[in-house]
N, CA and C atoms as an extended XYZ file, in Angstrom:
345
Properties=species:S:1:pos:R:3:atomname:S:1:resname:S:1:resid:I:1 pbc="F F F"
N        22.300      -16.192        9.500 N   ILE     1
C        22.783      -15.564        8.402 CA  ILE     1
C        21.941      -16.015        6.600 C   ILE     1
N        21.459      -17.700        7.009 N   GLU     2
C        20.608      -18.201        5.677 CA  GLU     2
C        19.302      -17.734        6.046 C   GLU     2
N        18.501      -17.364        7.290 N   ILE     3
C        17.683      -17.126        7.125 CA  ILE     3
C        17.385      -15.503        6.776 C   ILE     3
N        18.354      -14.901        7.074 N   LYS     4
C        18.639      -13.196        6.601 CA  LYS     4
C        18.146      -13.121        5.054 C   LYS     4
N        19.239      -14.092        4.119 N   LEU     5
C        19.467      -14.455        2.950 CA  LEU     5
C        18.108      -14.556        2.279 C   LEU     5
N        17.313      -15.025        2.978 N   LYS     6
C        16.021      -15.933        2.382 CA  LYS     6
C        15.156      -14.828        2.680 C   LYS     6
N        15.101      -13.993        3.565 N   ILE     7
C        14.041      -12.654        3.774 CA  ILE     7
C        14.708      -11.578        3.071 C   ILE     7
N        15.733      -11.468        2.881 N   MET     8
C        16.204      -10.470        1.477 CA  MET     8
C        15.843      -10.419       -0.140 C   MET     8
N        15.789      -12.145       -0.262 N   ALA     9
C        15.828      -12.582       -1.526 CA  ALA     9
C        13.729      -12.490       -1.916 C   ALA     9
N        13.241      -12.644       -0.359 N   PHE    10
C        12.005      -12.490       -0.579 CA  PHE    10
C        11.492      -11.439       -0.761 C   PHE    10
N        12.046      -10.353       -0.362 N   LEU    11
C        11.617       -9.045       -0.159 CA  LEU    11
C        12.309       -8.446       -2.009 C   LEU    11
N        13.461       -8.575       -2.124 N   MET    12
C        13.603       -8.134       -3.391 CA  MET    12
C        12.671       -8.426       -4.792 C   MET    12
N        12.046       -9.815       -4.358 N   ARG    13
C        11.157       -9.937       -5.587 CA  ARG    13
C        10.018       -9.032       -5.915 C   ARG    13
N         9.941       -8.129       -4.694 N   PHE    14
C         8.708       -7.200       -4.425 CA  PHE    14
C         9.452       -5.817       -5.246 C   PHE    14
N        10.746       -5.486       -5.060 N   PHE    15
C        11.524       -4.670       -5.837 CA  PHE    15
C        12.232       -4.940       -7.579 C   PHE    15
N        11.936       -6.055       -7.643 N   SER    16
C        12.643       -5.981       -9.117 CA  SER    16
C        10.920       -6.256      -10.481 C   SER    16
N        11.880       -6.071      -11.568 N   GLY    17
C        11.020       -6.223      -12.428 CA  GLY    17
C        10.499       -4.290      -12.939 C   GLY    17
N         9.829       -4.296      -13.717 N   ARG    18
C         8.919       -3.265      -14.602 CA  ARG    18
C         7.696       -2.914      -14.103 C   ARG    18
N         6.977       -1.650      -14.372 N   MET    19
C         5.541       -1.582      -13.979 CA  MET    19
C         5.190       -0.716      -15.046 C   MET    19
N         4.016       -1.019      -15.682 N   SER    20
C         3.693        0.234      -16.438 CA  SER    20
C         2.924        1.380      -15.953 C   SER    20
N         2.750        2.229      -16.683 N   ARG    21
C         1.765        3.404      -15.749 CA  ARG    21
C         0.538        2.991      -15.605 C   ARG    21
N        -0.175        2.298      -16.668 N   SER    22
C        -1.920        1.867      -15.808 CA  SER    22
C        -1.692        0.827      -14.638 C   SER    22
N        -0.829        0.426      -14.477 N   GLU    23
C        -0.790       -0.694      -13.686 CA  GLU    23
C         0.055       -0.019      -12.026 C   GLU    23
N         0.752        0.695      -12.265 N   TRP    24
C         0.974        2.093      -11.246 CA  TRP    24
C        -0.185        2.411      -10.646 C   TRP    24
N        -0.758        2.970      -11.788 N   LEU    25
C        -1.770        3.617      -11.040 CA  LEU    25
C        -3.075        2.920      -10.325 C   LEU    25
N        -3.751        1.848      -11.145 N   LEU    26
C        -4.373        1.250      -10.545 CA  LEU    26
C        -3.816        0.772       -9.262 C   LEU    26
N        -2.434        0.523       -9.295 N   LYS    27
C        -2.023       -0.060       -7.911 CA  LYS    27
C        -2.512        0.908       -6.390 C   LYS    27
N        -1.712        2.311       -7.093 N   ASN    28
C        -1.941        3.323       -6.223 CA  ASN    28
C        -3.262        3.628       -5.545 C   ASN    28
N        -4.151        3.676       -6.556 N   VAL    29
C        -5.798        3.893       -6.466 CA  VAL    29
C        -5.792        2.587       -5.013 C   VAL    29
N        -5.552        1.602       -5.291 N   GLY    30
C        -5.605        0.481       -4.452 CA  GLY    30
C        -5.092        0.831       -3.091 C   GLY    30
N        -4.013        1.100       -2.906 N   VAL    31
C        -3.672        1.271       -1.937 CA  VAL    31
C        -4.012        2.426       -0.874 C   VAL    31
N        -4.766        3.639       -1.767 N   ILE    32
C        -5.635        4.490       -1.051 CA  ILE    32
C        -6.889        3.962       -0.415 C   ILE    32
N        -7.203        3.412       -1.120 N   VAL    33
C        -8.605        2.924       -0.406 CA  VAL    33
C        -8.258        1.908        0.332 C   VAL    33
N        -7.456        1.282        0.501 N   PHE    34
C        -6.729        0.522        1.841 CA  PHE    34
C        -6.218        1.601        2.824 C   PHE    34
N        -5.925        2.349        2.525 N   ILE    35
C        -5.613        3.627        3.449 CA  ILE    35
C        -7.030        3.918        3.939 C   ILE    35
N        -7.705        4.053        3.143 N   ILE    36
C        -8.682        4.724        3.944 CA  ILE    36
C        -9.445        3.931        4.853 C   ILE    36
N        -9.494        2.585        4.433 N   PHE    37
C       -10.257        1.366        5.476 CA  PHE    37
C        -9.191        1.163        6.792 C   PHE    37
N        -7.815        1.358        6.486 N   LEU    38
C        -6.951        1.557        7.680 CA  LEU    38
C        -7.326        2.634        8.544 C   LEU    38
N        -7.653        3.787        8.275 N   ILE    39
C        -8.103        4.944        8.925 CA  ILE    39
C        -9.682        4.363        9.733 C   ILE    39
N       -10.593        4.021        8.833 N   PHE    40
C       -11.726        3.836        9.482 CA  PHE    40
C       -11.789        2.596       10.703 C   PHE    40
N       -10.622        1.879       10.237 N   VAL    41
C       -10.567        0.413       11.178 CA  VAL    41
C        -9.583        0.796       12.433 C   VAL    41
N        -8.749        1.831       12.212 N   GLY    42
C        -8.065        2.275       12.809 CA  GLY    42
C        -9.007        3.380       14.137 C   GLY    42
N        -9.716        4.140       13.694 N   MET    43
C       -10.371        4.898       14.565 CA  MET    43
C       -11.277        3.884       15.763 C   MET    43
N       -11.544        2.376       15.170 N   ARG    44
C       -12.161        1.630       16.040 CA  ARG    44
C       -11.272        0.871       17.207 C   ARG    44
N       -10.035        0.669       16.829 N   ILE    45
C        -9.109       -0.427       17.200 CA  ILE    45
C        -8.089        0.388       18.112 C   ILE    45
N        -7.554        1.672       18.050 N   VAL    46
C        -6.573        2.257       18.490 CA  VAL    46
C        -6.628        2.525       20.209 C   VAL    46
N        -7.969        2.175       20.808 N   ASN    47
C        -8.184        2.106       22.353 CA  ASN    47
C        -7.368        0.921       22.775 C   ASN    47
N        -7.181        0.000       22.101 N   ASN    48
C        -6.264       -1.039       22.560 CA  ASN    48
C        -4.784       -0.796       22.416 C   ASN    48
N        -3.597       -1.608       23.090 N   THR    49
C        -2.417       -1.570       22.718 CA  THR    49
C        -2.163       -2.654       21.416 C   THR    49
N        -3.117       -3.606       21.415 N   TRP    50
C        -2.595       -4.573       20.124 CA  TRP    50
C        -3.287       -4.056       18.899 C   TRP    50
N        -4.460       -3.255       19.116 N   GLY    51
C        -4.888       -2.391       18.057 CA  GLY    51
C        -4.215       -1.325       17.413 C   GLY    51
N        -3.224       -0.922       18.365 N   THR    52
C        -2.255       -0.215       17.759 CA  THR    52
C        -1.185       -0.239       16.969 C   THR    52
N        -0.565       -1.435       17.640 N   VAL    53
C         0.510       -2.029       17.159 CA  VAL    53
C         0.226       -2.728       15.541 C   VAL    53
N        -1.055       -3.182       15.727 N   LEU    54
C        -1.482       -3.914       14.493 CA  LEU    54
C        -1.535       -2.588       13.247 C   LEU    54
N        -2.263       -1.625       13.851 N   LEU    55
C        -2.723       -0.248       12.944 CA  LEU    55
C        -1.315        0.359       12.560 C   LEU    55
N        -0.230        0.483       13.546 N   PHE    56
C         1.145        0.706       12.800 CA  PHE    56
C         1.907       -0.316       11.961 C   PHE    56
N         1.816       -1.371       12.074 N   LEU    57
C         2.542       -2.474       11.371 CA  LEU    57
C         1.722       -2.519       10.287 C   LEU    57
N         0.572       -2.450        9.978 N   SER    58
C        -0.448       -2.283        8.677 CA  SER    58
C         0.431       -0.959        7.920 C   SER    58
N        -0.018        0.124        8.403 N   ILE    59
C         1.222        1.694        7.950 CA  ILE    59
C         2.294        0.802        7.307 C   ILE    59
N         3.048        0.398        7.905 N   ALA    60
C         4.744        0.517        7.631 CA  ALA    60
C         4.686       -0.585        6.295 C   ALA    60
N         3.651       -1.837        6.446 N   LEU    61
C         3.918       -2.757        5.353 CA  LEU    61
C         3.466       -1.867        4.342 C   LEU    61
N         2.094       -0.921        4.344 N   THR    62
C         1.783       -0.065        3.263 CA  THR    62
C         2.864        0.667        2.451 C   THR    62
N         3.642        1.404        3.327 N   GLN    63
C         4.674        2.432        3.061 CA  GLN    63
C         5.645        1.164        2.224 C   GLN    63
N         6.109        0.345        2.819 N   LEU    64
C         7.079       -0.366        2.045 CA  LEU    64
C         6.491       -1.279        0.791 C   LEU    64
N         5.076       -1.218        0.730 N   TYR    65
C         4.626       -1.459       -0.391 CA  TYR    65
C         4.731       -0.920       -1.636 C   TYR    65
N         4.301        0.278       -1.335 N   LEU    66
C         4.183        1.796       -1.959 CA  LEU    66
C         5.719        1.958       -2.526 C   LEU    66
N         6.806        1.938       -1.352 N   LEU    67
C         7.918        2.084       -2.234 CA  LEU    67
C         8.317        1.122       -3.061 C   LEU    67
N         7.745       -0.150       -3.159 N   SER    68
C         8.254       -1.106       -4.266 CA  SER    68
C         7.316       -0.729       -5.287 C   SER    68
N         6.412       -0.104       -5.446 N   LEU    69
C         5.447        0.404       -6.548 CA  LEU    69
C         6.293        1.209       -7.048 C   LEU    69
N         6.809        2.201       -6.585 N   HIS    70
C         7.465        3.407       -6.842 CA  HIS    70
C         8.951        3.097       -7.375 C   HIS    70
N         9.637        1.894       -7.140 N   ALA    71
C        10.736        1.579       -7.518 CA  ALA    71
C        10.328        0.816       -9.065 C   ALA    71
N         9.794       -0.160       -8.858 N   ARG    72
C         9.190       -0.582      -10.496 CA  ARG    72
C         8.906        0.394      -11.350 C   ARG    72
N         8.094        1.143      -11.192 N   ARG    73
C         7.661        2.210      -12.025 CA  ARG    73
C         9.091        2.933      -12.506 C   ARG    73
N         9.906        3.036      -11.678 N   LEU    74
C        11.085        3.853      -12.138 CA  LEU    74
C        11.916        3.039      -12.931 C   LEU    74
N        11.787        1.523      -12.520 N   HIS    75
C        12.730        0.822      -13.498 CA  HIS    75
C        12.085        0.872      -14.832 C   HIS    75
N        10.804        0.788      -14.776 N   ASP    76
C        10.177        0.971      -16.200 CA  ASP    76
C        10.763        2.326      -16.962 C   ASP    76
N        11.060        3.148      -16.417 N   ILE    77
C        11.386        4.500      -17.278 CA  ILE    77
C        12.864        4.456      -17.305 C   ILE    77
N        13.712        3.583      -16.680 N   GLY    78
C        14.839        3.137      -16.917 CA  GLY    78
C        16.073        4.074      -15.865 C   GLY    78
N        15.262        4.192      -14.890 N   LEU    79
C        16.025        4.706      -13.429 CA  LEU    79
C        16.016        3.739      -12.544 C   LEU    79
N        16.906        3.947      -11.746 N   SER    80
C        17.017        3.115      -10.144 CA  SER    80
C        16.076        3.334       -9.595 C   SER    80
N        15.749        2.230       -8.936 N   GLY    81
C        14.653        2.155       -8.122 CA  GLY    81
C        14.944        2.811       -6.690 C   GLY    81
N        16.529        3.098       -6.514 N   TYR    82
C        16.449        3.979       -5.291 CA  TYR    82
C        16.083        5.072       -5.210 C   TYR    82
N        16.013        5.623       -6.114 N   TYR    83
C        15.506        6.895       -6.503 CA  TYR    83
C        13.639        7.037       -6.015 C   TYR    83
N        13.386        5.768       -5.344 N   ALA    84
C        11.932        6.031       -4.842 CA  ALA    84
C        12.085        6.064       -3.472 C   ALA    84
N        12.907        6.056       -2.668 N   VAL    85
C        13.679        6.741       -1.460 CA  VAL    85
C        12.955        8.452       -1.268 C   VAL    85
N        13.548        9.051       -2.574 N   LEU    86
C        13.346       10.493       -2.523 CA  LEU    86
C        11.896       10.759       -2.085 C   LEU    86
N        11.042        9.699       -2.433 N   TRP    87
C         9.441       10.105       -2.504 CA  TRP    87
C         9.140       10.377       -0.949 C   TRP    87
N         9.703        9.393        0.090 N   PHE    88
C         9.998        9.487        1.707 CA  PHE    88
C        10.319       10.969        1.969 C   PHE    88
N        11.698       11.113        1.348 N   ILE    89
C        12.357       12.024        1.837 CA  ILE    89
C        11.700       13.598        1.817 C   ILE    89
N        11.161       13.605        0.162 N   ILE    90
C        10.870       15.484       -0.344 CA  ILE    90
C         9.243       14.894        0.055 C   ILE    90
N         8.066       13.954        0.323 N   SER    91
C         6.859       14.100        0.834 CA  SER    91
C         6.986       15.110        2.222 C   SER    91
N         7.278       14.476        3.382 N   PRO    92
C         7.655       15.324        4.435 CA  PRO    92
C         8.001       16.451        4.471 C   PRO    92
N         9.185       16.582        3.618 N   LEU    93
C         9.879       18.345        4.126 CA  LEU    93
C         8.768       19.017        3.018 C   LEU    93
N         7.703       18.462        1.701 N   LEU    94
C         6.782       19.354        0.824 CA  LEU    94
C         5.707       20.022        2.316 C   LEU    94
N         5.403       18.917        3.106 N   PHE    95
C         4.479       19.200        4.070 CA  PHE    95
C         4.848       20.103        4.573 C   PHE    95
N         5.789       19.764        5.251 N   VAL    96
C         6.471       20.883        6.335 CA  VAL    96
C         6.870       22.527        5.544 C   VAL    96
N         6.964       22.675        4.530 N   PHE    97
C         7.114       23.982        3.549 CA  PHE    97
C         6.059       24.305        3.682 C   PHE    97
N         5.105       23.767        2.854 N   LEU    98
C         3.503       24.131        2.823 CA  LEU    98
C         3.006       24.762        3.714 C   LEU    98
N         3.291       23.924        5.110 N   LEU    99
C         2.905       24.319        6.816 CA  LEU    99
C         3.446       25.705        7.046 C   LEU    99
N         4.819       25.926        6.805 N   LEU   100
C         5.304       26.989        7.499 CA  LEU   100
C         5.174       28.103        6.626 C   LEU   100
N         5.324       28.217        5.154 N   LYS   101
C         5.571       29.128        4.017 CA  LYS   101
C         4.433       29.987        4.257 C   LYS   101
N         4.480       31.223        4.396 N   ARG   102
C         3.028       32.206        4.148 CA  ARG   102
C         2.825       32.337        2.826 C   ARG   102
N         1.568       32.658        2.845 N   GLY   103
C         1.300       33.186        1.423 CA  GLY   103
C         1.410       34.321        0.852 C   GLY   103
N         1.397       34.757       -0.384 N   GLN   104
C         2.051       35.735       -0.768 CA  GLN   104
C         1.048       37.211       -0.501 C   GLN   104
N         1.439       37.972        0.124 N   GLU   105
C         0.716       39.543        0.053 CA  GLU   105
C         0.380       40.134       -1.113 C   GLU   105
N        -1.322       40.340       -0.599 N   GLY   106
C        -1.907       40.623       -1.928 CA  GLY   106
C        -2.506       39.718       -3.032 C   GLY   106
N        -3.232       40.051       -3.778 N   ASP   107
C        -3.522       39.458       -5.237 CA  ASP   107
C        -2.600       38.558       -5.860 C   ASP   107
N        -2.510       37.597       -6.581 N   ASN   108
C        -1.672       37.124       -7.449 CA  ASN   108
C        -2.295       36.567       -8.678 C   ASN   108
N        -1.346       36.025       -9.395 N   GLN   109
C        -1.824       35.414      -11.088 CA  GLN   109
C        -2.914       34.586      -10.397 C   GLN   109
N        -3.184       33.699       -9.325 N   TYR   110
C        -3.715       32.590       -9.401 CA  TYR   110
C        -5.211       33.032       -8.753 C   TYR   110
N        -5.236       34.460       -7.849 N   GLY   111
C        -6.846       34.737       -7.879 CA  GLY   111
C        -6.459       35.781       -6.322 C   GLY   111
N        -7.478       35.859       -5.865 N   VAL   112
C        -7.530       36.812       -4.282 CA  VAL   112
C        -6.792       36.413       -3.280 C   VAL   112
N        -6.413       37.146       -2.244 N   VAL   113
C        -6.375       36.911       -1.133 CA  VAL   113
C        -7.037       36.128       -0.134 C   VAL   113
N        -7.276       34.792        0.213 N   THR   114
C        -8.439       34.063        0.945 CA  THR   114
C        -8.374       34.301        2.123 C   THR   114
N        -7.435       35.116        2.828 N   ARG   115
C        -7.504       35.156        4.496 CA  ARG   115
C        -7.971       36.595        4.617 C   ARG   115
């Protein structure tokens, strides 16, 4: 139990405090660069089991880091960091919605039909 508490205390340091807009933006850009790097490395190492495990572990840790960035930014605007979890719920739902929703028939205010 003592080890669990130490691990939790260590992780909570990443989720406490505040983060300004500029710092949040800069760190998100860094995460995007890191994800692009992971994609290129991942294309080379997924042929073996350990490479795949390492890639998925890296992705999971990156998601945890993103969650901490969003939580600290939410703290800066006076909201609970728990709202950061919504990012991981809404993001996949939005993807599925955009994937399944048919476009409007005919032209609309944004332009002509593309299909």
